[in-house]
N, C-alpha and C positions, 0 to 999 in steps of 0.2 A: 240704352242700357246694353244692347247687344254688341256695341262697338266701343269697348273701353279705350282701346288705343286711339280711336278717333276722337273721343272726348278729351283725353289727355293731350293729344296733338293740338286740338282746338284751343285748349287752355294755354298751352305754351306759345301758340301763335299770337294769342292776345297779349301774353306777357312780353313778347318780343317788341311790341309797340311801346312798352313802358321804358322811359329813359333811365329809371333807377335800377333795372334788372340787367345785369351784365353777365351773359353766358349761361350755359345749361346748368352749371352747378348752383347758381343763385336762383334760377327758375325752379329747380327741383326743391331747394330749401324752402322757397316761398310756398310751393304746392303742398309740401309735407305738413306744415303747421296748419294750413287751411283744412286739409283732409282730416287731420287729427281732430280738430274741433267739430267738424261735421260728423265723423264717426262717433265721437264722444257723446254728442247730443243724441244721435240715433240710439246709442246704447242706454243713455239715461231715460229715454222714452220707454224702453223696455223695462228698466229697473223700477220706474214709477208704477208700472202695472203689477210688478212682482212683489214689491216691498211697500207696505203701507206707510212706513216712516222714512222713506228715502229722502235724503237731503243732499242737494247738489253742492259740491265744493265751490262752484262758481257763483258770483253774485248774479242775480236775475238779469240785469241789463247786458251781461257779458256772455250769456248762453246763446249759442248759435241761432236757436229758434227766434230769439228776440231782436237780433240785429242783422242776420244774414239770410234767413229762410224766405223772407218776403221779396220776390223779384223786383218789386217796385219800392223797396226800402231805401235806406241811406245810400247815397252815392256821392261822387265828386269830393269836394273838400271836406264835407261833413263826415264822410266815411273815412277818409284819410286821417282826419283829426281824431276820430273815435278810436281807430286802431292804434295810432301812435301815442296818444295821450291818455287813453283809458285802458284799452284791452291789454297791450303789452306790459305797461308798468305794473298792472295788477297781477297778471298771470306770472310774471317773472319774480315779483318780490312781496306781494301783499296778501296772498292766500294764506289763511291760517292753518297751521299743521295740527291744531288741537281740535278736540271735539269728535263727534260722530263721523264727520267726513274728512278728518285730518289726513288720513293716509291717502285718500283720493286726491286731496289738495297737493300732497307731496309729489304724486305722480305727474300732475299737471305742471307743477313748478319745474320738475326735472326735465319735462319735455321742452319747456320754453327757455331753459337756461342757454341753449345754443341756437335758439330760433331768432330770426330777424325779419322785419317787414321791409323788403327791398322796393316794393312798388310805390311810385310817387303819385300816380294818377288814381284817384278814387273812382273815376268813371270806369277805367279798365279793370280795377279791382272788383267792382260790382259785376262786370261781365264774367270774370273768372268765377266768382262766387255762384252766379246763376248756373254756370256749366257744372260746377261741383254738385249743385242741388239736383242735377239730373240723375245722379247715382244714388240708389236706395240701398244703403248698407244694412237696413233692418230686414230685408227680404232674405229668408234662409237660403234660397238658391243662389244668392249673390255673395255669400260669405267668402268665396275664393276669388272674387273679383279683385281683391287686394293683391293677390299674386300676379295677376295680369298687369295691374298698375305698376307694381314693382319691376316687372320684367321690362316694361316700356321705359321706366326711369333708368334702369341699368344700361339699356341700349343708348340712351341719351348721354349718360355719364361717360360711356366709352367713346362716344363721338366727341366729347369734350376733352378726351385724352386722359381720362381717369380710369384706366382699365385695371383688371385684377380682381374685380368682384364678379362672381359667377352666380347667377340665379339657378339654384338646383331645381330641376323640373319636378313638379308635384308628383308625377308617377314614381320618381326615384325615391323621394322622401317617404311616400306612402309604402312602397315596397320594403324599404329598410326598416321602418317602424313596425310593419306587419310581421317581419321575420324576427326582429328583436323582441316583439310582443311584451311591452311593459305591463306589469301588474298594477293594480290600483295604487298601492302604496309605494311603488318604485319611484325613486327620485330620478327624473329624466333630465339630463344636462346636455346642452349644446354649448361647448366652450368658445365657439366662433359662430354665433347664432345668426349673424346677418339680420334679415328681417323676420326670422322665426319660422321658416318653412318646415323644418324638422319638428319644432315645438308644436306648431298647429297640427301637424300630422299625429303627434303623440296625444294631443288633447282630443282629437277626433277619435283615435283608437280607444283611448280609455273610456270616453263617453259611450262609445258603441258597445264595448265589451264588458265594462265593469260598473259604470255609474247607474245606480238604481234608486238612490235616495239623496236628499240634501246633504247628509253627512258624507256620502261618497263624493259629491261635488266639492265639498270643502277639502277633502283629501286630495283630489285632483289639483285644485287651485294651488295648494302649497307644495306640490311635488314637481312643478314645472320650473326649470331654471335655465337661464341663458346669460352669456356674457358677450358683449360686442364692443370692439375698440373704437370704431368710427362713429361719429355723432349722428350722421344721417341714417345709416342702417339701424342704429339703436332707436332713433325716434320712430322709424318705420316699424320696428319690431314691437315696441311698446304699443303703438297704435294697433298692430295686428293682434296682439294679445287681448286688448279690449274688445276688438271686433269679434274675437272668438270666446268671449265670455269670461276672460280672466280680468276681473274688474279692477283689481289693485295689483298690477304686475310689478311689485317691488323686487321680485326675484330676477328681473331682467336688468342686469347691471351694465353700466357704461364704463368699461374698463378693458385693459389688455390682460387676458388670462395668463399670458406668458411672463408678464413682468410684475404681476400683483404681489408675488411673494416667492422666496427661494423654494426650489423643488423639495429640499429636505424638510421644510417646515410644514408640509402637508401631512396631516395625521389621519387617523381613522374617522374622525368626525367630519372630515372633508370628502370622504369617499361616497360614491353614488352607485346605484344599481344598474343604471342604463346611461350610455353615452351614444348619441347619434349626431354625426357632424360631417360637414364637408369643409375641412380646414383650408384656408387660402394656400394655394401651391404656386410655386414659381416666384414667390416674394422673399424678401430678406428683412429680418428684424433689425432695428437700430442697434448700434454698438452698445454692448453691455448687457443686453437681455440674455444672451447665451450664458452669462456668468451665474444666472440663477439655477443652472442645471449642472449635474455632475460632469466631470471632465470627459468621460467616454461618450456623453450625449451632446457635447457642446458643438453648436453649429449656428449659423445665422439664418439657415433656411427654415422658413416659418412652418411648413407642413411637418418637418422632422421634429421640431420642438413640440408641436402639438401631439404627435404620436408618443413622444416620451412622457408627456404629461398625462395623456389618456391612460397609459399603462399604470401610472401612479395613482390616478383618481378612481379607477374601478375598484370596487370592493370585491371580496371573494365571491365567486359565482356571478359577478356583474357581467352584463352583456354589452357589446358595442357593435355598431355598424358604421364604418368610416369610408368615405370616398377618397381615393388616392390615385395619383397619376401613375402611368407605367414606369416612370422614372424611379418611383419608390421601390418597385418590384425588383428592378435590375441594378439599382444604384449601389455604390460601394461606400467604404469609409463609415461615417456615422450611420448611414442607412443599413449597412450590414450589421452593425452592433444593435440597432433597433430591432431588426428582424430576428436576430438571435435571441434577444430578450423577449420578443413577442412569442416566439415558438417555445421558449423555456417557461415563461410565467403564465401564458394563456393557451387555451385550446383554440388555435386558429383553424376553424373547421371548414370555412368556405370562402372562396374568392370568386365573386361573380365578375367576369370580364365583359365590360360594356363595349359596344361597337362605336365606331366613329360617329360624330354628329350629335351625340346625346346632349352636349353642352353648346351646340351651335346656337347662335353665331358668336358666342363669347370666346371659345377656344376650340381648336381641332385636336387638342391633346387627348389621347386615349386614356380612359379612366377605368377604375376597378372599385368594387365594393368589398371591403374586408370585414368578415363577421367573425368575432372571437369572444371567448368567455374567460374571464380571469379565474385562475385556479388557486386553491390554498397552497402554501409553500410545500407541504408534504406531498403534493401531487406532481411536483416538478420532476422531470420535464413534462410539460402538459400536452404538447402536440406530437402525435405519433404519425399522423398523415393529414394531408390537406386535400380537400376536394375543390376542384375548379369547375365552374360552369360558364360556358361561353354563350352569352345572350345573343341570339340571332336576330337579324332584321325580320319583320313580318314578310309574308309572301308578297312579292312585287315591289318591295321597298329596297333601295340601295343605299340610302342615307337619310338621316333625320334633318329637318329644317324647321323654320318658323311655322310654316303651314302644315307640316306633318311631323309633330313632335312625338317622342316616345310616350306610350300610354300604359297605365297601370295594368290593364288586362293582358298585356304582352308578358308580364311576369308570372302568369298562371302556370306555365310549364315548370318554372323553378319551384313554385309553391307546391305543385303536385308531386314533384320529385324530392322535396326537402327532407322529409322524415323527422325524427325526434332525437335531440341531443342526449336525452336521458338514456337511450339504449345505444349511444355511439353512432347514430344515424345508420343503424343496421339495415334499414330498408333501401338505402341508396344503391343504385346500380350505375355502371358506366353506360353512357349513351353516346350518340354522335356529338352531343354538346357537353357531356360531363365526363371527367376523368379524375383520378386520384394520384397523388405523389407522396411517397413515404418521406418521413423525417430524414432518414439516412441519405436519400437521394438529394434532398434539399441542402443538407450539410455538405455533401460532396460537390454541390454546385456553388459553394461559398454563399449560401442563403440567397441565391438568385431565384426569385419567385416568378420571373417572367417566362413561364412555361407554356408553350404553344399547345394547342389541341392536337393530340396524336392521332385522332380519328379522321383528320382531313389532310389532304395534300396541300401543296403550295397553291394558294388561291389568288385569282386576279384581284387586284386592288382597284376599286372604282372610285376611291376618294379623290375629289378634284385637287386638293392640296398635294396629295401624294403623286398624282399623275403629272401635275405641273412641275413638281420637283424632279421627277424622272425625266420629263421633257428638257428641263434646264440642264440636267447632267448630260443627256444625250447631245444637246447643242454644244455644250462645252467640249465634249470629246470630238465632235465633228470639227469644231474650230481648231482644236489642238492638231488634228490630222491635217487640216488645211495649212496651218502654219508650218508643220513639218514638211509637207509636200512643197510649199513655197520655198522653204530653205534649201531643199534638195535641188529644185529647179534653178534657183539663183546661183547655187554653187556650180551647177553644170554649165550654165550660161557664162559664168565668169571664167571657167576653164576654157 
């Protein structure tokens, strides 16, 4: 249990022996539906203790405990036939959406719509199942094991050439949710929810700060919302919600937030109190999606379209914490218009500048967290000054990596400095890491928010990627001088 990556690697090594599984993408798809059924069964075991009248949406023979839990159970052709001829046909098409367990049945059916059994060998499938049974998802201390599994899955997806999905470190999701501080009845939305890291942080926050009764828990369950375009992360998110006690996660939709309806069609009933997200950046939407947006926000760049929609979906006094790359801060064109709208319609009160390596190994792109609050129209322009906070590395650390990731405790300095928006953050002071910039200065910079810390001089950059780039530039300059000298000598010798 202590080595989740080891267990997942062992499972994938077993799958590589199976002739029906071709590549990491299929191995991961195979793993996800199996994990879902194991986690679902673990959660049902809890519900049976909590609810006297609990009824499973699954027929008894198809529950994990009755066909998979016994390490000496079905194997070989018997197991393959059971999965292909009974399990999948029933879960895909035959679960009843009616009755007491109807909504739960719909959740399971939606999970299996895009699921496939790729494995041909029932013997190897039994070995995989037995490895999965080593993970106890019912242990409270293991709730966040799923994040480690997803992180391992993403690394394998990248090795399969499917880059672009970034696992947001749990420390970052915790910090953002902690600062946005959702109230019990606040609807929390992640419009690009991936596997639900921000949503699970919001669930944990609400349970810790607000839930004291069964009625409070009901409120929590109906106020968590997410949308995810890709099938695999959506399946993982649904599984993650169940793991975190959201037993009927029908508010986790499999859709593309950017294309589901035109920008102008969103009304007050669609607006929410809290948005926390790390929208995909560096990607481009398919042709036509940008036509859902007003002309001045039209672009095919995914992160920019999400920012436009976030501004639309926040209700008055709604709060947001959004992870964005440096390119958004200094970018022009559509980005300039978005930043102008952001400062005009929202109180952009804080930008936390994260150091290199936070998203290692997925990307070396520097990132920032933008915190802002939507203001009523009569309060425009809303932003008069923006506070910046440069998050430092801990003592003795020069970069983050797999074995030394960013930790939630590191954000304590920001939280101690933060203050209260109700009094305009009157308690904030400039420090070696914190500074403020006026609205007028930002406008004079043509809304360029890539503003360096004025309290430090030029610092040596120890980032390996940056050092290698500098080395390459130096070598190119040396080669240019050599070529120039060679030309001079050739000309002299010819004379």
